[in-house]
N, C-alpha and C positions, 0 to 999 in steps of 0.2 A: 151633880150639884156644882154650881160655880161659886167660888169664894172671891169676895172683893174686900179690899181694905179701905178704911177711911183715910183721909189725908194725914190726920194726926198719927194714926197707927203706922202708916207707911213711913212718915218722918222718923218716928221712934225706932223702927226697924233699921232704917238707913243709918241713923246715928249710932245704934248699937254695933252695926257692921263696921262702921268707920273706926269706932273705938277699939273693937277687937282686932282689926287689921293693923292698927297702930301699935298695939302691945308688942313688946319685944324689939321695937325699933330703937336704935340709939338716939339719945337726946341730941339736939343740934349742938355743934361745937360752939364754944364762946368765940366772940369776934377776935380774929388775929390781927386786925388792922391796928396800926399805931398812929395816933394823931399827935402832931407836934404844933404847939402854938408858937408863932414867930411874930411878936408885936411890931417889929420894924420892917417886915417884908411888905413894902407898900407899892411895889411896881412889878410889872411882868418880867423885867430884866433881873431883878433880885430873885424872883420866884424861879426863874429858869436856872440861875446859878446854883440855888439850893437844890433844885430837883436833879440837876446833873450830878452833884456830889452824893446825894442820898441814893440815887439809882445805882451808883457804883459800889454801895455797901453789899457785901456778900449775903445772899439770901433774899434780896429785894426783888419782887416781881413787877411791882407797879408803884409809881409815885404820882400823886395828884396834888397840885398846889391851888390854893384859893386866896388870891391877893385881898379880896374884899373881906373875907373872914380871917385872913392872916394865919392860915392853917396849911399844914403839909400832912397828907394822909399816905401812909405807907402800907402796902399790901405785900406780905411775904410770899415766897414760893410755897407750894404745898408742903405741909409737915415741917416747916422751918420756923424757928423763933429767931428773929433778927435781934442782934445785940442792941439794947437801948443805948449803951455807951457809944457804939459805933454810929448810930443814927444821930445822936446829940453832936458828936464830933464832926459828922458830915455837914450838918447845918452850919456849924461854926466855920468849917472849911469853905462853905459856900458864901461866907461873908456876913452871916446873920447870927444873932444871939437868941437861942431858943429860951422860952420862959417856962414851958411845961411840956412834958411828954407823957402820954397816956397810952399804954399798950398791955399786951398779955403778961408782961413781966412786972407791971405795976405803974404807979404814977410818980413822976419825978419833977422837981422844980430846980434841980441842979444836976450837973453831969453824973449819971449813974456810975456805980463802981464796976459794972460789967456790961 
């Protein structure tokens, strides 16, 4: 005797298998990217100066600047939490005044304590 499944039954079985295979898996980690708003960063030269200083902060793996959005996105190295104070100071050292920093350590609108 040959057994066949209807499409809805096959879909239900597939869904159940996917759910079961996902159990016991760790939840995805929260974003470790830090976003810094820099209102006066209005040219590529300004962005390059900021990016150079931010990239020199210990633990930084990648720096992306967006002049149009006036944002700096900082990705840390694996398993590293970059100091929000060091990032804030690096933007200032790059000649700009950050307005807001949002990252794994919190949201700041003035230089963080650490």
